[in-house]
Residue frames as qw, qx, qy, qz and C-alpha x, y, z in Angstrom:
[[0.548, 0.764, -0.341, -0.009, -47.93, 40.37, 17.03],
 [0.153, -0.644, 0.734, -0.148, -45.16, 39.16, 19.37],
 [0.734, -0.065, 0.631, -0.242, -46.93, 35.84, 19.77],
 [0.774, 0.619, 0.040, -0.129, -47.13, 35.54, 15.95],
 [0.299, 0.789, -0.531, 0.075, -43.41, 36.26, 15.66],
 [0.396, -0.462, 0.759, -0.231, -42.54, 33.57, 18.28],
 [0.835, 0.191, 0.463, -0.226, -44.75, 31.06, 16.68],
 [0.674, 0.723, -0.149, -0.040, -43.22, 31.78, 13.25],
 [0.072, 0.715, -0.681, 0.143, -39.66, 31.50, 14.63],
 [0.615, -0.211, 0.719, -0.247, -40.46, 28.32, 16.43],
 [0.854, 0.436, 0.246, -0.144, -41.95, 26.92, 13.14],
 [0.472, 0.804, -0.363, 0.010, -38.86, 27.98, 11.22],
 [0.199, -0.609, 0.745, -0.187, -36.53, 26.39, 13.77],
 [0.757, 0.014, 0.622, -0.199, -38.42, 23.08, 13.73],
 [0.774, 0.625, 0.027, -0.103, -38.22, 23.11, 9.92],
 [0.210, 0.802, -0.552, 0.085, -34.51, 23.76, 10.09],
 [0.394, -0.430, 0.796, -0.162, -33.93, 20.89, 12.44],
 [0.844, 0.238, 0.461, -0.136, -36.01, 18.39, 10.47],
 [0.667, 0.723, -0.177, -0.033, -34.14, 19.50, 7.28],
 [0.017, 0.717, -0.681, 0.151, -30.78, 19.03, 8.95],
 [0.681, -0.162, 0.671, -0.245, -31.85, 15.68, 10.39],
 [0.819, 0.484, 0.229, -0.206, -32.85, 14.56, 6.91],
 [0.431, 0.812, -0.391, 0.037, -29.67, 15.72, 5.32],
 [0.244, -0.573, 0.764, -0.169, -27.59, 13.90, 7.87],
 [0.789, 0.077, 0.574, -0.204, -29.56, 10.72, 7.36],
 [0.756, 0.652, 0.029, -0.056, -29.06, 11.01, 3.54],
 [0.217, 0.767, -0.595, 0.097, -25.27, 11.61, 4.00],
 [0.556, -0.362, 0.714, -0.223, -25.21, 8.56, 6.33],
 [0.847, 0.348, 0.371, -0.154, -26.93, 6.45, 3.58],
 [0.581, 0.776, -0.246, 0.004, -24.39, 7.72, 1.01],
 [0.185, -0.639, 0.724, -0.184, -21.45, 6.79, 3.33],
 [0.744, -0.049, 0.626, -0.231, -23.15, 3.38, 3.69],
 [0.826, 0.536, 0.087, -0.151, -23.15, 2.91, 0.00],
 [0.340, 0.763, -0.541, 0.098, -19.51, 3.54, -0.32],
 [0.379, -0.436, 0.776, -0.253, -18.87, 1.01, 2.49],
 [0.842, 0.220, 0.428, -0.242, -21.19, -1.57, 0.80],
 [0.710, 0.660, -0.243, -0.012, -19.19, -1.22, -2.55],
 [0.014, -0.694, 0.699, -0.172, -15.95, -1.63, -0.53],
 [0.637, -0.177, 0.710, -0.241, -17.17, -4.92, 0.82],
 [0.832, 0.500, 0.175, -0.166, -18.44, -6.03, -2.68],
 [0.475, 0.770, -0.425, 0.024, -15.00, -5.33, -4.27],
 [0.237, -0.557, 0.770, -0.204, -13.22, -7.40, -1.61],
 [0.677, -0.029, 0.681, -0.278, -15.34, -10.45, -2.11],
 [0.532, 0.399, -0.542, -0.514, -15.31, -12.94, -4.88],
 [0.910, -0.127, 0.267, -0.291, -16.77, -16.50, -4.93],
 [0.857, 0.020, 0.326, 0.398, -14.05, -17.67, -7.27],
 [0.404, -0.395, 0.270, 0.779, -11.08, -16.03, -9.26],
 [0.236, 0.434, 0.629, 0.600, -13.27, -15.52, -12.39],
 [0.203, -0.858, -0.438, -0.173, -15.36, -12.93, -10.35],
 [0.553, -0.383, -0.174, 0.719, -12.39, -10.99, -9.02],
 [0.192, 0.843, 0.273, 0.421, -13.12, -7.30, -9.11],
 [0.586, -0.572, -0.166, 0.550, -10.41, -6.04, -6.70],
 [0.355, 0.192, 0.218, 0.889, -9.24, -3.33, -9.17],
 [0.173, -0.710, -0.458, -0.505, -12.51, -1.64, -8.56],
 [0.581, -0.554, -0.357, 0.478, -11.26, -0.87, -5.02],
 [0.350, 0.003, 0.069, 0.934, -9.83, 2.25, -6.44],
 [0.142, -0.527, -0.503, -0.670, -13.25, 3.56, -7.06],
 [0.545, -0.729, -0.396, -0.125, -14.05, 3.84, -3.45],
 [0.663, -0.476, -0.068, 0.573, -10.77, 5.38, -2.28],
 [0.122, 0.958, -0.148, -0.213, -9.04, 8.66, -2.70],
 [0.763, 0.554, -0.320, 0.090, -5.90, 8.28, -4.84],
 [0.171, 0.592, -0.622, 0.483, -3.69, 8.53, -1.72],
 [0.779, -0.422, -0.027, -0.463, -5.73, 6.25, 0.29],
 [0.079, 0.468, -0.837, 0.272, -4.22, 3.84, 2.90],
 [0.880, -0.294, -0.257, -0.270, -5.08, 0.48, 4.24],
 [0.012, 0.540, -0.713, 0.447, -3.39, -0.48, 7.51],
 [0.839, -0.251, -0.479, -0.067, -3.52, -3.98, 9.00],
 [0.126, -0.645, 0.534, -0.532, -2.74, -3.40, 12.65],
 [0.919, -0.298, -0.128, -0.225, -3.11, -7.05, 13.78],
 [0.849, 0.064, -0.334, 0.405, 0.61, -8.14, 14.21],
 [0.585, -0.439, -0.179, 0.659, 3.46, -6.76, 16.23],
 [0.122, -0.426, 0.143, 0.885, 3.79, -3.78, 13.88],
 [0.500, 0.650, 0.217, -0.529, 1.28, -2.02, 11.47],
 [0.487, 0.119, 0.662, 0.558, 1.35, -3.22, 7.85],
 [0.227, 0.699, 0.126, -0.666, 0.64, 0.01, 5.74],
 [0.493, 0.264, 0.695, 0.453, -0.48, -0.40, 2.07],
 [0.268, 0.269, -0.231, -0.896, -1.41, 2.13, -0.67],
 [0.771, 0.328, 0.224, -0.498, -4.49, 1.09, -2.58],
 [0.582, 0.610, -0.507, -0.179, -2.27, 0.16, -5.50],
 [0.119, 0.404, -0.878, 0.228, -0.11, -2.12, -3.20],
 [0.581, 0.010, 0.639, -0.504, -3.14, -3.72, -1.54],
 [0.798, 0.457, 0.013, -0.392, -4.61, -4.65, -4.95],
 [0.478, 0.587, -0.650, -0.062, -1.29, -6.06, -6.14],
 [0.152, -0.318, 0.889, -0.293, -0.95, -8.18, -3.09],
 [0.718, 0.200, 0.479, -0.464, -4.44, -9.70, -3.58],
 [0.766, 0.540, -0.213, -0.276, -3.70, -10.31, -7.30],
 [0.207, 0.557, -0.796, 0.118, -0.44, -11.95, -6.40],
 [0.381, -0.158, 0.835, -0.364, -2.05, -14.32, -3.96],
 [0.765, 0.392, 0.263, -0.438, -4.73, -15.22, -6.53],
 [0.667, 0.612, -0.369, -0.210, -2.44, -15.69, -9.33],
 [0.132, 0.469, -0.858, 0.165, -0.04, -17.93, -7.25],
 [0.630, -0.203, -0.709, -0.245, -2.98, -20.09, -6.22],
 [0.185, 0.015, -0.686, 0.703, -2.72, -19.09, -2.47],
 [0.287, 0.291, 0.439, -0.800, -6.24, -17.52, -2.57],
 [0.118, 0.302, 0.853, 0.408, -9.29, -19.05, -4.40],
 [0.204, -0.671, -0.482, -0.525, -12.13, -16.98, -2.90],
 [0.118, -0.041, -0.521, 0.844, -13.06, -14.46, -0.21],
 [0.274, -0.692, -0.545, -0.385, -16.33, -13.42, 1.36],
 [0.221, -0.067, -0.443, 0.866, -16.15, -10.35, 3.61],
 [0.271, -0.663, -0.620, -0.320, -19.44, -9.45, 5.27],
 [0.058, -0.415, 0.292, -0.860, -20.35, -6.63, 7.60],
 [0.370, -0.372, -0.834, 0.171, -21.76, -7.78, 10.86],
 [0.197, -0.825, -0.409, 0.337, -22.35, -4.18, 12.38],
 [0.390, 0.425, 0.137, 0.805, -21.80, -0.61, 11.35],
 [0.229, -0.800, -0.347, 0.434, -21.70, 2.69, 13.29],
 [0.416, 0.521, 0.309, 0.679, -21.61, 5.83, 11.19],
 [0.228, -0.752, -0.245, 0.567, -20.75, 9.36, 12.29],
 [0.451, 0.541, 0.337, 0.625, -20.94, 12.31, 9.79],
 [0.168, -0.792, -0.168, 0.562, -20.08, 16.03, 10.26],
 [0.226, 0.784, -0.237, -0.527, -20.14, 18.10, 7.22],
 [0.717, 0.553, -0.390, -0.164, -17.87, 16.62, 4.57],
 [0.189, 0.442, -0.853, 0.202, -16.13, 14.09, 6.85],
 [0.850, -0.233, -0.117, -0.457, -17.27, 10.77, 8.20],
 [0.033, -0.417, 0.886, -0.201, -16.02, 7.90, 10.46],
 [0.863, -0.063, -0.286, -0.413, -17.34, 4.38, 10.25],
 [0.268, -0.370, 0.873, -0.170, -16.67, 1.55, 12.66],
 [0.800, 0.189, -0.303, -0.483, -17.53, -1.53, 10.80],
 [0.596, -0.306, 0.732, -0.129, -17.48, -5.09, 12.32],
 [0.650, 0.447, -0.435, -0.434, -16.64, -7.77, 9.76],
 [0.804, -0.141, 0.578, -0.001, -16.36, -11.51, 9.11],
 [0.326, 0.655, -0.591, -0.341, -13.90, -12.50, 6.50],
 [0.896, -0.011, 0.443, -0.002, -14.05, -16.18, 4.97],
 [0.251, 0.700, -0.572, -0.346, -11.08, -16.96, 2.82],
 [0.955, 0.039, 0.293, -0.008, -10.54, -20.12, 0.85],
 [0.271, 0.789, -0.522, -0.178, -7.11, -20.96, -0.47],
 [0.662, 0.322, -0.676, 0.023, -4.58, -23.78, -1.03],
 [0.165, 0.233, -0.804, 0.522, -4.47, -24.23, 2.80],
 [0.174, -0.457, -0.870, 0.066, -8.13, -24.58, 3.29],
 [0.187, -0.776, -0.366, -0.478, -10.83, -22.31, 4.76],
 [0.301, -0.121, -0.472, 0.820, -10.04, -19.56, 7.39],
 [0.188, -0.810, -0.498, -0.247, -12.77, -17.51, 9.12],
 [0.363, -0.069, -0.315, 0.874, -11.63, -14.18, 10.79],
 [0.123, -0.886, -0.428, -0.125, -13.62, -11.39, 12.54],
 [0.439, -0.131, -0.124, 0.880, -12.40, -7.91, 13.35],
 [0.077, 0.902, 0.305, -0.296, -13.24, -4.12, 13.17],
 [0.453, 0.429, 0.240, 0.744, -12.46, -1.70, 10.43],
 [0.085, -0.772, -0.215, 0.591, -12.07, 1.95, 11.40],
 [0.441, 0.484, 0.510, 0.558, -12.84, 3.90, 8.20],
 [0.051, -0.640, -0.146, 0.752, -12.31, 7.54, 7.68],
 [0.421, 0.507, 0.614, 0.435, -14.02, 9.14, 4.67],
 [0.030, -0.441, -0.017, 0.897, -14.29, 12.50, 3.07],
 [0.518, 0.717, 0.464, -0.041, -16.71, 13.89, 0.58],
 [0.316, -0.386, 0.457, 0.737, -14.93, 14.94, -2.60],
 [0.226, 0.135, -0.553, -0.790, -16.62, 16.34, -5.60],
 [0.694, -0.108, -0.007, -0.712, -19.93, 15.15, -4.26],
 [0.858, 0.010, -0.506, -0.089, -18.85, 11.51, -3.69],
 [0.612, -0.679, 0.369, -0.169, -17.94, 9.96, -0.33],
 [0.731, 0.471, -0.473, 0.143, -14.52, 8.35, -0.59],
 [0.853, -0.464, -0.085, 0.226, -12.32, 6.31, 1.85],
 [0.151, 0.900, -0.364, 0.183, -9.29, 8.21, 2.93],
 [0.130, 0.426, -0.856, 0.264, -7.89, 5.51, 5.28],
 [0.885, -0.242, -0.206, -0.341, -8.92, 2.16, 6.71],
 [0.057, 0.488, -0.797, 0.351, -7.30, 0.55, 9.69],
 [0.853, -0.234, -0.302, -0.357, -8.27, -2.87, 10.98],
 [0.126, -0.388, 0.858, -0.312, -7.58, -5.27, 13.81],
 [0.728, -0.097, -0.546, -0.405, -8.92, -8.69, 14.27],
 [0.829, -0.453, 0.113, -0.308, -10.02, -11.05, 16.95],
 [0.433, 0.436, -0.769, 0.175, -7.46, -13.33, 18.53],
 [0.582, -0.231, -0.745, 0.230, -7.23, -15.78, 21.50],
 [0.330, -0.339, -0.476, 0.741, -6.86, -12.80, 23.78],
 [0.150, 0.213, -0.031, -0.965, -8.75, -10.11, 21.88],
 [0.167, 0.445, 0.879, 0.040, -12.41, -10.74, 21.51],
 [0.050, -0.394, -0.364, -0.842, -15.05, -8.52, 19.90],
 [0.105, 0.168, 0.619, -0.760, -17.00, -6.67, 22.43],
 [0.243, 0.487, 0.837, 0.059, -20.74, -7.01, 22.10],
 [0.133, 0.767, 0.212, -0.590, -21.29, -3.33, 21.54],
 [0.093, 0.505, -0.590, -0.622, -19.49, -3.71, 18.16],
 [0.093, 0.062, 0.949, 0.294, -21.80, -6.62, 17.11],
 [0.226, 0.666, 0.638, -0.315, -25.21, -4.81, 17.09],
 [0.275, 0.491, 0.455, 0.690, -26.26, -2.92, 13.97],
 [0.104, -0.669, -0.335, 0.656, -26.59, 0.81, 14.67],
 [0.327, 0.296, 0.492, 0.750, -26.81, 1.94, 11.04]]
């Protein structure tokens, strides 16, 4: 009888571990879908395909975007960031962008997630073509059954700051 109870307990524990692992993978996939949509909304082959307003759909209403490349961080609300892109497009400064993900590392615990996302951004504007690479640090929370971005901070490569190889391999 004791042997039966031990076997049953072991079986239940194994099922629980498998169940938690599957849930975690499912949550990581859902987080990944939010990140994929984020990149999709940032990219447009020409101004007629601009869908930057949809960025609101992947952020909480109080979400922040922080450019930490310069001497001092530039902090934007989602509304301010969208307005800045729209201004650059309407002034003719920006004609197209393609932001793609080179690598992603996702950590999920309960209803919070952190993503390190290595990106390459190609922008075409009145001054020509520019290509930049960097890393996004993205914090998400699960709200009403949806994963949404709470904050996103990025830094980019420079002559003195290069992307380490550990951030260039996919680990989804």
